[in-house]
Every structure is written in C-alpha cells, then in structure tokens.
C-alpha positions in Angstrom: -7.8 -33.1 7.4 -8.2 -30.0 5.4 -5.7 -27.3 5.8 -5.0 -23.8 4.5 -1.4 -23.0 3.7 -0.5 -26.1 5.6 -2.2 -24.9 8.7 -5.2 -26.4 10.5 -6.3 -23.0 11.7 -5.2 -19.5 10.7 -5.7 -17.7 14.0 -3.7 -19.9 16.4 -0.6 -17.7 16.6 -2.6 -14.5 16.6 -4.6 -15.8 19.6 -1.4 -16.8 21.4 0.2 -13.4 20.8 -2.9 -11.5 21.9 -3.3 -13.7 25.0 0.3 -13.1 26.0 -0.1 -9.3 25.4 -3.1 -9.4 27.8 -1.0 -11.3 30.3 -3.5 -14.1 30.5 -2.7 -17.7 31.1 -4.3 -20.4 29.0 -6.3 -21.4 32.1 -7.6 -17.8 32.5 -8.6 -17.6 28.9 -10.4 -21.0 29.2 -12.2 -19.6 32.3 -13.3 -16.5 30.4 -14.7 -18.7 27.7 -16.5 -20.9 30.2 -18.2 -17.7 31.7 -19.6 -17.2 28.2 -20.9 -20.8 28.0 -18.1 -22.2 25.9 -16.7 -25.2 27.8 -13.0 -25.6 27.0 -9.9 -26.3 29.1 -6.4 -25.0 28.9 -5.2 -28.0 26.8 -7.7 -27.1 24.1 -6.4 -23.5 24.1 -2.9 -24.9 23.7 -4.0 -27.0 20.7 -5.6 -24.0 19.1 -2.6 -21.8 19.6 -0.2 -24.5 18.3 -2.5 -25.0 15.3 -3.2 -28.6 16.2 -7.0 -28.2 16.5 -9.7 -26.5 14.4 -11.3 -23.6 16.1 -15.1 -23.2 15.8 -16.5 -19.9 14.5 -18.3 -19.1 17.8 -15.1 -19.9 19.7 -13.1 -17.5 17.5 -15.7 -14.7 18.0 -15.7 -15.2 21.8 -11.8 -15.3 22.0 -11.6 -12.2 19.7 -13.9 -10.3 22.1 -12.0 -11.4 25.2 -8.6 -10.5 23.7 -9.7 -7.4 21.7 -8.7 -9.0 18.3 -10.3 -7.3 15.3 -10.9 -10.2 13.0 -11.6 -7.8 10.1 -7.9 -6.8 10.2 -7.1 -10.3 8.7 -9.7 -10.5 5.9 -7.1 -9.7 3.3 -4.9 -12.5 4.4 -7.2 -15.0 2.6 
C-alpha cells in the first residue's frame, strides 16, 4: 500500500482532533455523513482517524465541512 511519510492518510489525526473539539462521537459523525449520502459507520471513522484506512476525496471534503476544517491550511505540509 502506498504511504506518505509512513502514513496511509494525512488527515486522520486532524479529523479526530476536530471531531473531539466539536464534541461529536464517531457515530454522530458517521450519521452526519450519511445525511449527505456518504454511507459509512463508526468503525470506518475509527480506521480513518487511526490512519488505518485511505480516505476518499469526497469523504474528506464532507468531513471538513461538518467539522469546520479548512483543508487549505494544510497545503504547505506536502
């Protein structure tokens, strides 16, 4: 599997920190995504946060909107 700096995804920890800051459970985040037509469950959110799963671009955009993450703030990290 391809990695970047030995990570499967870059945003996992960022998502987890933002989710906790918004006081959302993984289940609640999964439900918010489902309302937007992205069918995931809490275990998938766990795998993303723990960098065990690749996140799709449309999932990242939806999660960023839900958690108020400005993806542009991280463009210099690459």
